[in-house]
DRENDO-982357 format. One line per field, with one value per residue (C-alpha): y, z, x; chain; residue number from 0; residue in one letter. Coordinates in steps of 0.2 Angstrom, whole numbers, padded with zeros to 4 digits. Example, Ala and Ser with C-alpha at 12.3 -4.5 7.8 and 13.67 -1.06 7.14 Angstrom:
# residues 2
yy	(-0022 -0005) $
zz	(0039 0036) $
xx	(0062 0068) $
c	(A A) $
k	(0 1) $
r	(a s) $
//
This chain:
# residues 428
yy	(-0007 0001 0007 0015 0015 0021 0030 0029 0041 0041 0044 0061 0063 0076 0083 0070 0056 0062 0063 0046 0038 0047 0042 0024 0023 0032 0019 0005 0013 0013 0026 0039 0051 0064 0068 0079 0084 0089 0096 0106 0125 0137 0134 0116 0123 0112 0096 0097 0094 0108 0100 0083 0092 0100 0082 0075 0089 0085 0066 0068 0085 0090 0075 0084 0095 0102 0106 0109 0114 0107 0123 0117 0133 0142 0157 0154 0154 0170 0170 0173 0159 0147 0152 0150 0133 0125 0131 0130 0122 0132 0144 0141 0123 0129 0130 0137 0127 0135 0125 0133 0131 0119 0103 0087 0074 0056 0048 0049 0040 0035 0043 0026 0023 0041 0039 0022 0028 0044 0034 0044 0061 0066 0058 0064 0058 0064 0069 0063 0079 0083 0096 0093 0093 0076 0068 0078 0080 0064 0060 0042 0047 0059 0062 0067 0074 0079 0077 0065 0074 0074 0083 0090 0086 0069 0062 0062 0073 0068 0052 0054 0070 0078 0074 0075 0091 0099 0098 0096 0106 0116 0103 0089 0100 0108 0091 0082 0095 0095 0076 0077 0092 0084 0067 0076 0081 0075 0057 0058 0068 0057 0042 0035 0026 0039 0042 0055 0044 0029 0040 0046 0028 0023 0037 0030 0012 0015 0030 0034 0017 0020 0037 0034 0042 0038 0045 0053 0055 0063 0063 0079 0086 0096 0087 0089 0104 0113 0111 0103 0085 0073 0056 0046 0045 0033 0031 0020 0019 0012 0014 0003 0017 0030 0019 0016 0035 0038 0026 0035 0052 0047 0043 0059 0072 0068 0072 0066 0079 0074 0085 0097 0113 0129 0141 0138 0151 0148 0157 0159 0161 0177 0169 0155 0161 0176 0170 0162 0149 0143 0150 0140 0125 0133 0128 0112 0104 0109 0108 0090 0096 0112 0111 0116 0134 0135 0149 0148 0164 0165 0177 0181 0195 0193 0190 0200 0190 0176 0166 0166 0165 0181 0172 0161 0177 0185 0170 0169 0187 0185 0169 0168 0155 0152 0133 0118 0121 0139 0134 0119 0131 0143 0130 0124 0142 0149 0143 0152 0141 0125 0130 0132 0118 0119 0136 0129 0115 0128 0138 0122 0118 0135 0136 0129 0126 0137 0125 0137 0154 0159 0175 0182 0194 0201 0213 0232 0236 0244 0227 0218 0212 0225 0222 0225 0212 0199 0201 0201 0183 0176 0177 0188 0201 0206 0218 0208 0220 0218 0199 0196 0207 0194 0178 0181 0167 0170 0165 0150 0132 0120 0113 0118 0134 0142 0161 0172 0175 0156 0154 0138 0140 0128 0135 0129 0137 0129 0121 0113 0101 0092 0086 0088 0079 0074 0056 0058 0067 0055 0036 0025) $
zz	(0640 0655 0668 0680 0681 0695 0694 0697 0699 0718 0717 0721 0718 0728 0721 0731 0724 0706 0710 0718 0703 0691 0700 0701 0682 0678 0689 0679 0663 0668 0667 0653 0647 0638 0641 0632 0640 0629 0640 0635 0635 0647 0639 0647 0664 0674 0667 0681 0667 0674 0691 0682 0671 0687 0695 0679 0681 0699 0694 0680 0684 0671 0660 0656 0643 0634 0637 0621 0625 0613 0606 0590 0583 0599 0604 0613 0632 0641 0655 0668 0661 0662 0680 0685 0677 0679 0696 0699 0682 0675 0661 0650 0646 0637 0618 0607 0594 0577 0568 0551 0550 0563 0557 0548 0539 0545 0532 0524 0528 0511 0504 0503 0522 0526 0515 0522 0540 0537 0528 0512 0521 0514 0501 0503 0511 0528 0532 0549 0555 0571 0578 0571 0589 0593 0578 0579 0597 0601 0615 0623 0631 0626 0640 0632 0647 0647 0650 0642 0640 0627 0611 0596 0583 0588 0600 0616 0618 0620 0617 0600 0596 0608 0597 0579 0583 0598 0589 0572 0556 0546 0534 0546 0558 0545 0537 0553 0559 0543 0543 0559 0554 0537 0546 0560 0577 0585 0580 0588 0604 0619 0609 0609 0592 0579 0561 0566 0579 0567 0555 0570 0575 0558 0558 0575 0570 0553 0555 0573 0582 0585 0594 0613 0618 0635 0638 0655 0656 0669 0670 0678 0680 0691 0706 0714 0723 0707 0712 0701 0705 0698 0696 0687 0682 0668 0661 0647 0629 0618 0615 0630 0642 0632 0631 0650 0653 0640 0649 0665 0657 0649 0666 0675 0661 0652 0658 0650 0654 0658 0645 0630 0637 0633 0639 0643 0651 0649 0659 0650 0663 0657 0661 0649 0635 0624 0607 0600 0593 0611 0618 0605 0617 0624 0608 0604 0621 0624 0607 0609 0625 0618 0612 0594 0596 0612 0617 0621 0630 0632 0645 0638 0648 0640 0622 0611 0595 0584 0580 0590 0574 0564 0547 0555 0564 0547 0539 0553 0551 0532 0531 0548 0557 0545 0545 0536 0518 0518 0524 0512 0497 0503 0503 0486 0479 0489 0488 0504 0514 0505 0512 0529 0532 0550 0550 0539 0551 0566 0556 0555 0573 0579 0570 0577 0560 0563 0577 0592 0594 0600 0609 0614 0628 0627 0640 0637 0637 0622 0616 0617 0602 0598 0595 0576 0575 0585 0574 0558 0560 0563 0582 0592 0604 0622 0635 0647 0662 0658 0656 0672 0682 0678 0677 0690 0688 0707 0712 0700 0703 0690 0680 0682 0691 0695 0693 0704 0690 0688 0672 0672 0665 0664 0669 0664 0673 0661 0645 0642 0657 0650 0637 0639 0629 0628 0625 0608 0601 0608 0604 0614) $
xx	(-0374 -0382 -0370 -0382 -0401 -0412 -0429 -0447 -0462 -0458 -0440 -0432 -0414 -0403 -0387 -0378 -0388 -0384 -0366 -0365 -0374 -0363 -0347 -0353 -0356 -0339 -0330 -0338 -0332 -0314 -0300 -0300 -0286 -0296 -0314 -0327 -0343 -0358 -0372 -0387 -0387 -0396 -0413 -0412 -0407 -0420 -0411 -0398 -0385 -0376 -0373 -0369 -0356 -0348 -0347 -0339 -0326 -0323 -0321 -0309 -0300 -0288 -0293 -0309 -0302 -0317 -0335 -0346 -0364 -0376 -0382 -0390 -0396 -0397 -0387 -0370 -0370 -0365 -0353 -0367 -0377 -0362 -0358 -0376 -0378 -0361 -0356 -0337 -0333 -0319 -0324 -0309 -0316 -0331 -0332 -0345 -0354 -0356 -0369 -0365 -0347 -0339 -0346 -0340 -0351 -0349 -0360 -0377 -0393 -0400 -0415 -0424 -0422 -0428 -0443 -0448 -0445 -0456 -0469 -0467 -0468 -0451 -0439 -0421 -0405 -0400 -0382 -0375 -0366 -0357 -0346 -0328 -0321 -0330 -0320 -0304 -0302 -0294 -0306 -0308 -0324 -0338 -0351 -0368 -0377 -0396 -0414 -0426 -0443 -0457 -0451 -0459 -0446 -0440 -0454 -0443 -0428 -0410 -0400 -0392 -0402 -0390 -0376 -0384 -0394 -0386 -0368 -0375 -0374 -0386 -0391 -0393 -0403 -0414 -0418 -0421 -0433 -0443 -0445 -0454 -0465 -0470 -0474 -0484 -0478 -0494 -0490 -0473 -0473 -0471 -0464 -0447 -0448 -0452 -0447 -0434 -0427 -0425 -0415 -0404 -0402 -0397 -0384 -0377 -0377 -0368 -0357 -0355 -0353 -0335 -0337 -0334 -0351 -0359 -0376 -0380 -0399 -0410 -0429 -0435 -0453 -0464 -0472 -0489 -0483 -0477 -0459 -0445 -0441 -0428 -0436 -0422 -0404 -0399 -0381 -0376 -0370 -0385 -0404 -0408 -0403 -0413 -0428 -0428 -0428 -0441 -0453 -0451 -0452 -0469 -0475 -0470 -0469 -0486 -0503 -0519 -0532 -0550 -0558 -0552 -0546 -0555 -0542 -0524 -0512 -0493 -0480 -0463 -0449 -0439 -0423 -0426 -0438 -0433 -0439 -0454 -0442 -0441 -0457 -0468 -0465 -0481 -0490 -0481 -0484 -0502 -0509 -0516 -0525 -0533 -0551 -0556 -0560 -0550 -0538 -0519 -0513 -0494 -0486 -0469 -0461 -0444 -0449 -0438 -0436 -0444 -0428 -0412 -0402 -0403 -0407 -0421 -0428 -0429 -0438 -0450 -0454 -0456 -0467 -0476 -0485 -0499 -0501 -0495 -0502 -0496 -0478 -0477 -0482 -0469 -0456 -0460 -0459 -0445 -0427 -0422 -0435 -0429 -0411 -0418 -0430 -0428 -0436 -0450 -0453 -0454 -0467 -0478 -0475 -0479 -0496 -0512 -0518 -0533 -0539 -0537 -0531 -0513 -0511 -0494 -0491 -0474 -0466 -0466 -0447 -0439 -0432 -0448 -0458 -0472 -0490 -0487 -0473 -0483 -0498 -0488 -0483 -0501 -0502 -0514 -0508 -0514 -0507 -0497 -0502 -0521 -0519 -0509 -0521 -0534 -0523 -0509 -0496 -0492 -0509 -0512 -0508 -0502 -0517 -0535 -0540 -0557 -0557 -0567 -0580 -0582 -0571 -0560 -0543 -0528 -0511 -0494 -0479 -0465 -0470 -0453 -0456 -0471 -0484 -0502 -0516 -0534 -0536 -0545 -0529 -0516 -0515 -0503) $
c	(A A A A A A A A A A A A A A A A A A A A A A A A A A A A A A A A A A A A A A A A A A A A A A A A A A A A A A A A A A A A A A A A A A A A A A A A A A A A A A A A A A A A A A A A A A A A A A A A A A A A A A A A A A A A A A A A A A A A A A A A A A A A A A A A A A A A A A A A A A A A A A A A A A A A A A A A A A A A A A A A A A A A A A A A A A A A A A A A A A A A A A A A A A A A A A A A A A A A A A A A A A A A A A A A A A A A A A A A A A A A A A A A A A A A A A A A A A A A A A A A A A A A A A A A A A A A A A A A A A A A A A A A A A A A A A A A A A A A A A A A A A A A A A A A A A A A A A A A A A A A A A A A A A A A A A A A A A A A A A A A A A A A A A A A A A A A A A A A A A A A A A A A A A A A A A A A A A A A A A A A A A A A A A A A A A A A A A A A A A A A A A A A A A A A A A A A A A A A A A A A A A A A A A A A A A A A A A A A A A A A A A A A A A A A) $
k	(0 1 2 3 4 5 6 7 8 9 10 11 12 13 14 15 16 17 18 19 20 21 22 23 24 25 26 27 28 29 30 31 32 33 34 35 36 37 38 39 40 41 42 43 44 45 46 47 48 49 50 51 52 53 54 55 56 57 58 59 60 61 62 63 64 65 66 67 68 69 70 71 72 73 74 75 76 77 78 79 80 81 82 83 84 85 86 87 88 89 90 91 92 93 94 95 96 97 98 99 100 101 102 103 104 105 106 107 108 109 110 111 112 113 114 115 116 117 118 119 120 121 122 123 124 125 126 127 128 129 130 131 132 133 134 135 136 137 138 139 140 141 142 143 144 145 146 147 148 149 150 151 152 153 154 155 156 157 158 159 160 161 162 163 164 165 166 167 168 169 170 171 172 173 174 175 176 177 178 179 180 181 182 183 184 185 186 187 188 189 190 191 192 193 194 195 196 197 198 199 200 201 202 203 204 205 206 207 208 209 210 211 212 213 214 215 216 217 218 219 220 221 222 223 224 225 226 227 228 229 230 231 232 233 234 235 236 237 238 239 240 241 242 243 244 245 246 247 248 249 250 251 252 253 254 255 256 257 258 259 260 261 262 263 264 265 266 267 268 269 270 271 272 273 274 275 276 277 278 279 280 281 282 283 284 285 286 287 288 289 290 291 292 293 294 295 296 297 298 299 300 301 302 303 304 305 306 307 308 309 310 311 312 313 314 315 316 317 318 319 320 321 322 323 324 325 326 327 328 329 330 331 332 333 334 335 336 337 338 339 340 341 342 343 344 345 346 347 348 349 350 351 352 353 354 355 356 357 358 359 360 361 362 363 364 365 366 367 368 369 370 371 372 373 374 375 376 377 378 379 380 381 382 383 384 385 386 387 388 389 390 391 392 393 394 395 396 397 398 399 400 401 402 403 404 405 406 407 408 409 410 411 412 413 414 415 416 417 418 419 420 421 422 423 424 425 426 427) $
r	(m v y y e k g s a q d s f s a e d l k n g l f e a l g k i g a k n k v l a v p p d f t r f p s r a g e l t e f a w e y y g e k l t d i l p a l g t h s p m t d s q i a h m f g k t p r h l f r d h d w r n d v v t l g t v p a e f v k e a s e g a v d y p w p v q v n k l l v e g g f d l i l s i g q v v p h e v v g m a n y n k n i f v g t g g s e g i n k s h f i g a a y g m e k m m g r a d t p v r r v f n y g t e h f a k d m p v i y v l t v v g l n k e g n l q t y g l y i g d d f e v f d k a a k l s l e v n f e m v s k p l q k v i v w l d p s e f k s t w l g n k s v y r t r m a i a d g g e l i v l a p a l i e f g e d k e i d r l i r k y g y f g t p a t l k a v e e n e e l r k n l g a a a h l i h g s s e g r f s i t y c p g k g k e n l t k e e i e s v g f k y a d i d e v t e k y d p a k m k e g f n q m d d g e e i f y v s n p a l g l w a f r d r f e y) $
//
């Protein structure tokens, strides 16, 4: 059922608009006694989920007893991040999700269904896992809050992904990521109906139907002036509300470029991107727009690690981003990768398959990744000072830019907010 829906490519939601829309929907839902909020973590700060969580706390007061950021495999949020993202929401309400230990399995999607959904790409059962707090906490309402935006693993982010991955366990996260990688992310990004989503939907329909989850979904993107704009708010409890948000997201977060891009410059905000695990959104989201033989240059001043999880970081360092054949071979030959299929999927996602070059430009602090570390995993390295002297983010606009020497480059200030493609590499 849809409790609230408003959005278009012309709409612009203020904080008061979001608050009023949320309160209207919560009023329709009716009185609740114990509420859990599941917003994203700081890596999804532009989603405005922080504000919506604070509004939910204002609405429910002491009946909102717990807030579980949907960390997935990400690092727990710091006190400063919580304060910056969630405002006056009390710190004592926040819980850390431990994806390796704090989970329960609700059921298992049969291997036959997974094989059919993935068109034979994989053939294994998928466990429906969630943080045990969702099951054992005695909640009569779980507010799953977040942004719908094109995504490399599931096609379009959010809806039941926020629950099954954001609060999921290691096996569920690993296997779901690998389904998408093996099937092919370029066949999924920007689509609401994908093999991974079908598997998640099976899990919802068969094993999580009784969980009192209401989805609070925003659609946020950059407007023509390069500023964040909230285009839509959708609140409901089923696929219909997600599908409505996904349609608007495709309209405002997706750009079909007029020609293949020869050189793309991506800026990674130091407050958001400290690892290639997240920073490779610069690869995922632009890959369908980059020309064969093209170049992707990633300005990453805060880059200090490959994986946010120590074990995943170790695996990335060991196996590197060397393409699908090399990664599948490594999975076949190494049990440690078979036990960490999410890491294997990430290695596939982060490779251009030799089609274009990827150059990372980390900062020069003691903690930053070095030239040797960058090159050891298959990327090129360039000096960030030298590159930014020529391609200054402060002087570039979103999209096409003509440099003083006549060179044309395409600039992206935040890869997490969009998807770019050339028509020959994207089929509706």
